[in-house]
C-alpha positions as CSV (number, residue, x, y, z in Angstrom):
1,M,13.7,5.1,-34.5
2,S,14.0,1.5,-33.6
3,V,14.8,0.5,-29.5
4,S,17.7,-1.5,-31.2
5,H,19.3,1.5,-32.7
6,P,19.2,4.2,-30.0
7,V,20.8,7.3,-30.9
8,A,20.4,9.7,-27.7
9,P,20.7,9.1,-23.9
10,R,16.7,9.3,-23.9
11,D,16.1,6.5,-26.3
12,Y,18.6,4.3,-24.3
13,A,16.7,5.2,-21.3
14,A,13.4,4.2,-22.8
15,A,14.8,1.1,-24.0
16,I,16.2,0.2,-20.7
17,L,12.3,1.3,-19.0
18,A,10.6,-1.0,-21.9
19,E,12.6,-4.0,-20.5
20,P,10.6,-6.2,-17.8
21,D,13.7,-8.2,-16.8
22,R,16.4,-6.7,-14.3
23,E,19.3,-8.7,-15.8
24,R,18.4,-7.4,-19.3
25,R,18.2,-3.7,-18.0
26,K,21.7,-4.1,-16.6
27,S,23.4,-5.4,-19.3
28,L,21.6,-2.8,-21.6
29,L,23.1,0.1,-19.7
30,E,26.5,-1.5,-19.9
31,R,26.4,-1.5,-23.7
32,C,25.2,2.2,-23.7
33,P,28.2,4.5,-24.6
34,S,30.3,5.4,-21.9
35,Q,29.8,9.5,-22.5
36,W,26.0,8.8,-21.6
37,R,25.9,6.4,-19.2
38,D,25.8,8.5,-16.5
39,Q,23.2,10.6,-17.9
40,V,21.1,7.6,-19.0
41,R,21.5,6.1,-15.6
42,E,19.9,9.4,-14.1
43,L,16.9,9.2,-16.5
44,V,16.3,5.5,-15.4
45,E,16.4,6.3,-11.8
46,S,14.2,9.4,-11.8
47,A,11.6,7.7,-14.1
48,F,11.6,4.7,-11.5
49,Q,11.0,6.9,-9.0
50,K,8.3,8.7,-10.3
51,A,6.9,5.3,-11.6
52,Q,6.8,4.3,-7.4
53,A,5.6,7.8,-6.5
54,Y,2.6,7.4,-8.7
55,R,1.9,3.6,-7.4
56,Q,2.2,5.0,-4.1
57,Y,-0.4,7.8,-5.1
58,I,-2.8,5.4,-6.6
59,Q,-2.7,2.7,-3.8
60,G,-3.6,5.8,-1.2
61,K,-6.4,6.9,-3.5
62,R,-7.7,2.9,-3.3
63,T,-7.0,2.5,0.2
64,A,-9.0,6.4,0.9
65,A,-11.9,5.1,-1.4
66,N,-12.4,2.0,0.6
67,Q,-12.7,3.5,3.9
68,K,-16.0,4.9,5.1
69,P,-16.0,8.5,5.9
70,P,-16.3,9.2,9.9
71,A,-19.9,9.9,11.1
72,A,-21.1,13.6,11.8
73,P,-21.1,14.5,15.2
74,R,-24.1,14.5,17.0
75,R,-25.4,17.5,18.7
76,E,-26.8,16.6,22.1
77,D,-28.0,20.4,23.0
78,M,-30.6,20.5,20.1
79,P,-34.0,20.2,21.6
80,N,-36.2,17.3,20.6
81,V,-38.8,18.2,18.1
82,L,-41.4,15.7,19.2
83,D,-41.0,16.7,23.0
84,H,-42.6,20.3,22.4
85,R,-45.9,21.1,24.1
86,K,-48.7,22.7,22.1
87,S,-48.7,26.7,22.8
88,A,-52.2,28.2,23.8
89,P,-53.9,30.2,21.2
90,E,-54.2,33.1,23.3
91,V,-50.8,33.9,23.7
92,G,-49.9,33.3,20.0
93,N,-52.8,35.8,19.3
94,G,-51.7,37.9,21.8
95,H,-48.1,38.5,20.2
96,L,-49.9,38.7,16.9
97,A,-51.8,41.7,18.0
98,K,-48.8,43.3,19.2
99,L,-47.2,42.7,16.0
100,R,-50.2,44.2,14.0
101,A,-50.3,47.3,16.3
102,S,-46.6,48.1,16.2
103,I,-47.0,48.1,12.1
104,K,-49.9,50.2,12.5
105,G,-48.2,52.7,14.5
106,G,-45.2,52.7,12.9
107,A,-46.8,53.6,9.4
């Protein structure tokens, strides 16, 4: 199938969409058979709308890719790990003794 001899409305629309010059696209639409002209115009307009929507989508993706993500919020209520006092060994040993006693008593 050749672009110079379209045989269906879809072929006319493809030929019009492939043409980069706006005046040439208008002349191709005028040369289209009158019974197909409305359908060809609709096909061309919908294709241009889809192409424009795709370009906007890609531009949005590029913009989003260039933006830095927001920083994670800082938690002010978290205790400072470096500011803990050491516990007394007697307190820890006392808790361990209670745990051991509860395990032996429950078994």
